C-alpha positions in Angstrom: 8.8 2.5 -9.8 5.4 2.3 -8.7 2.5 0.1 -10.1 -0.9 -0.8 -9.2 -2.6 -4.1 -10.3 -5.8 -3.2 -12.7 -6.5 -6.8 -13.8 -7.3 -8.9 -11.0 -10.0 -11.8 -10.6 -11.3 -13.3 -7.2 -12.8 -16.8 -6.5 -16.9 -14.8 -7.8 -15.3 -15.3 -11.3 -16.7 -18.5 -11.5 -14.0 -21.2 -12.2 -11.4 -18.5 -13.4 -9.9 -17.6 -10.2 -8.9 -19.5 -6.9 -8.3 -15.9 -5.4 -10.0 -14.8 -2.6 -11.3 -11.6 -1.4 -9.6 -11.4 1.9 -6.6 -12.7 1.5 -6.5 -10.8 -1.7 -6.2 -7.5 0.5 -4.1 -9.6 2.8 -1.6 -10.3 0.2 -1.4 -6.9 -1.4 -0.7 -4.8 2.2 2.1 -7.4 2.9 3.2 -6.5 -0.6 3.4 -3.0 -0.2 0.3 -2.0 -2.4 -1.0 1.4 -1.9 -3.8 0.3 -4.9 -5.7 -2.2 -6.2 -8.2 -3.5 -8.4 -10.5 -6.1 -8.7 -12.4 -6.8 -11.9 -14.3 -10.2 -12.2 -15.7 -11.8 -15.2 -19.5 -10.1 -15.9 -20.1 -10.1 -11.9 -19.9 -7.0 -9.2 -20.8 -9.9 -6.6 -17.6 -8.7 -4.8 -16.8 -5.0 -5.5 -18.4 -4.3 -1.7 -16.5 -6.7 0.7 -12.9 -6.4 -1.1 -14.3 -2.4 -1.2 -14.5 -2.7 2.9 -11.5 -5.3 3.2 -9.0 -2.6 1.2 -10.3 0.4 3.5 -9.8 -1.5 6.5 -6.4 -2.3 5.6 -5.9 1.0 4.4 -5.7 0.5 0.5 -7.4 2.4 -2.2 -9.7 -0.3 -4.3 -10.7 0.7 -7.7 -13.9 -1.0 -8.8 -13.9 -2.9 -12.4 -15.6 -5.3 -14.4 -14.3 -7.5 -17.2 -16.9 -8.0 -19.0 -18.1 -9.8 -22.4 -19.1 -7.2 -25.1 -20.6 -8.4 -28.6 -19.5 -7.4 -31.7 -21.8 -8.6 -34.2 -22.0 -12.4 -33.1 -18.5 -12.7 -31.4 -17.8 -12.1 -28.5 -14.6 -10.3 -26.7 -13.4 -8.9 -23.0 -12.6 -5.6 -22.0 -11.2 -4.3 -18.8 -14.2 -1.3 -17.4 -12.8 0.5 -14.6 -14.9 3.0 -12.7 -13.5 6.6 -11.8 -16.4 7.8 -9.9 -20.0 6.4 -8.4 -21.6 7.0 -11.7 -19.4 4.5 -13.6 -19.9 2.0 -10.5 -23.5 3.0 -11.2 -22.8 1.6 -15.1 -21.1 -1.6 -14.2 -23.4 -2.7 -11.5 -26.0 -2.0 -15.0 -23.6 -3.9 -17.1 -23.2 -6.8 -15.1 -27.2 -6.4 -14.6 -27.7 -6.7 -18.2 -25.2 -9.9 -19.1 -27.0 -11.6 -16.4 -29.9 -11.0 -16.9 -30.8 -10.1 -20.7 -27.9 -10.7 -22.7 -25.8 -13.6 -21.3 -23.4 -14.0 -24.3 -22.1 -10.1 -23.6 -23.3 -6.5 -23.7 -24.7 -5.4 -27.2 -21.6 -3.0 -28.1 -24.3 -0.6 -29.1 -25.6 -1.0 -25.2 -21.7 -0.1 -23.9 -22.4 3.4 -24.8 -25.2 4.2 -23.6 -23.1 3.1 -19.9 -19.9 4.6 -20.3 -20.5 7.5 -18.5 -17.6 7.6 -15.8 -16.0 4.5 -17.1 -11.9 3.7 -18.1 -12.3 1.0 -20.4 -8.9 -1.2 -21.4 -8.5 -3.2 -23.6 -7.5 -6.8 -21.7 -5.1 -8.6 -23.6 -4.6 -11.9 -25.3 -8.4 -12.4 -25.2 -9.4 -8.9 -26.9 -10.9 -7.9 -29.8 -7.5 -5.3 -30.9 -4.7 -8.5 -29.9 -7.2 -11.1 -31.3 -7.2 -9.2 -34.4 -3.7 -8.5 -34.6 -2.7 -11.9 -34.0 -4.5 -13.1 -36.9 -2.4 -10.1 -38.7 -5.8 -8.2 -39.3 -4.2 -4.6 -38.5 -6.8 -3.0 -39.8 -9.7 -4.3 -38.1 -7.8 -4.1 -34.6 -7.0 0.0 -35.6 -11.4 0.2 -36.2 -11.4 -1.8 -32.9 -9.7 0.8 -31.2 -11.4 3.7 -32.7 -15.0 2.2 -31.7 -13.7 2.0 -28.0 -11.9 6.0 -28.5 -15.3 7.3 -29.3 -17.4 5.1 -27.0 -14.6 6.4 -24.2 -13.1 9.2 -25.7 -9.7 8.8 -26.1 -8.3 10.1 -23.3 -10.5 7.1 -21.5 -8.9 3.8 -23.2 -6.0 2.4 -22.8 -4.2 -0.7 -24.8 -2.7 -3.3 -22.3 0.4 -5.2 -22.3 1.9 -8.3 -20.4 5.4 -9.6 -20.0 3.9 -13.6 -20.7 4.8 -14.7 -23.8 0.2 -14.5 -24.6 0.7 -11.6 -27.1 3.6 -10.3 -28.6 4.4 -6.5 -26.8 5.6 -5.1 -29.7 2.5 -5.9 -31.7 0.4 -4.0 -29.1 2.9 -1.2 -28.8 3.1 -0.6 -32.5 -0.5 0.0 -32.4 -0.6 2.2 -29.6 1.6 4.5 -31.4 0.0 4.5 -34.6 -3.6 5.1 -32.7 -1.6 7.3 -30.2 -2.8 5.5 -27.5 -1.7 5.0 -24.0 -0.6 1.9 -22.8 -0.8 0.6 -19.3 1.7 -3.4 -18.1 -0.9 -5.7 -16.8 -0.7 -9.4 -15.5 -3.9 -10.9 -15.1 -3.9 -12.2 -11.8 -5.9 -15.2 -11.4 -4.0 -16.9 -7.9 -2.0 -15.3 -5.5 1.0 -17.2 -5.7 3.3 -19.2 -8.3 2.2 -22.9 -6.2 -1.4 -22.1 -6.7 -1.3 -22.1 -11.0 -1.8 -25.8 -10.1 -5.2 -25.6 -8.4 -5.7 -22.7 -11.3 -4.9 -25.8 -14.3 -7.6 -27.7 -12.2 -10.3 -25.0 -12.4 -9.6 -24.1 -15.6 -10.2 -27.8 -16.7 -13.3 -27.9 -14.9 -15.0 -25.0 -16.6 -14.0 -26.2 -20.0 -15.4 -29.9 -19.2 -11.7 -31.2 -20.5 -9.2 -33.8 -19.3 -5.8 -32.7 -18.5 -3.8 -34.5 -20.3 -0.2 -32.8 -18.9 1.7 -33.2 -15.8 0.6 -30.3 -13.7 4.1 -30.0 -12.2 5.8 -29.6 -15.7 7.2 -26.8 -17.3 3.1 -26.6 -19.5 1.5 -24.6 -16.7 1.7 -21.1 -16.7 3.0 -19.9 -13.2 2.7 -16.6 -14.3 -0.5 -15.2 -14.1 0.1 -14.4 -9.7 0.0 -11.5 -7.7 3.4 -10.0 -8.4 5.0 -7.7 -6.5 6.2 -4.2 -7.8 9.4 -4.8 -7.9 8.6 -7.9 -10.1 6.7 -5.9 -12.4 9.2 -3.2 -12.6 12.3 -6.1 -13.6 9.6 -7.0 -16.3 8.9 -4.1 -17.6 12.2 -2.1 -17.2 12.4 -1.1 -20.2 8.7 0.8 -20.6 8.8 2.9 -17.7 5.7 4.4 -18.7 3.4 1.1 -18.9 4.5 1.1 -15.5 3.4 4.7 -14.2 0.0 4.6 -16.6 -1.3 2.2 -14.3 -0.7 4.5 -11.4 -2.3 7.4 -13.6 -5.2 5.5 -14.0 -5.2 4.7 -10.0 -5.5 7.9 -9.5 -8.2 8.7 -11.7 -10.5 6.5 -9.6 -12.3 7.6 -6.7 -15.6 5.1 -5.8 -17.1 6.1 -2.3 -19.8 3.2 -1.3 -21.5 3.7 1.9 
């Protein structure tokens, strides 16, 4: 079963990833991947070098962004993928807005104005849909889905599922079924290999200004946010081939050309 990583952050996501772009693309090539996304948080600095590195290796690059969005006074991220050059242009505008005008996140009402050419994906445990559901606020979760469907159109909005224990898959799948929303499988890549998890934990501690109180070699460290192969993802989602196939479908819809 084919699979495409649609949620990948690099070191351009300051203190949120240990992934270097050249190594990412080289690793993707070694694992037989034909396409991969880059979705750094609020910044697009890596887009062009990522694009060029992918083209050099014969891999289809998907240009994306993990963008913070203001919902009233609360901020939640959403994954955005460019379907075409208009979408790419809108990603640049969204990133610029967050960096220069609205550092807490782009207001939801602004997102609608920049939605052309974009696919939206609720990103997992940090997303507003998942957060509302985790707190038992299923009505609010459904309302968030409806808002995103209006912003992107029902055909261009997806929920994502992970198999890492952070969010109960059944909850998201129930919402998806009720709202008739397609689902994609993701893994939220923040480092390339399992052994890089320790360095990632250190980065997180620096970012949050906290001390590391647990043994970094213990089971307390999450070793799952690495660049899993297609075979590994197929094993994790052997009961949901549609979520895997949808990643391929989404990738096929994304075609950005950068001169």
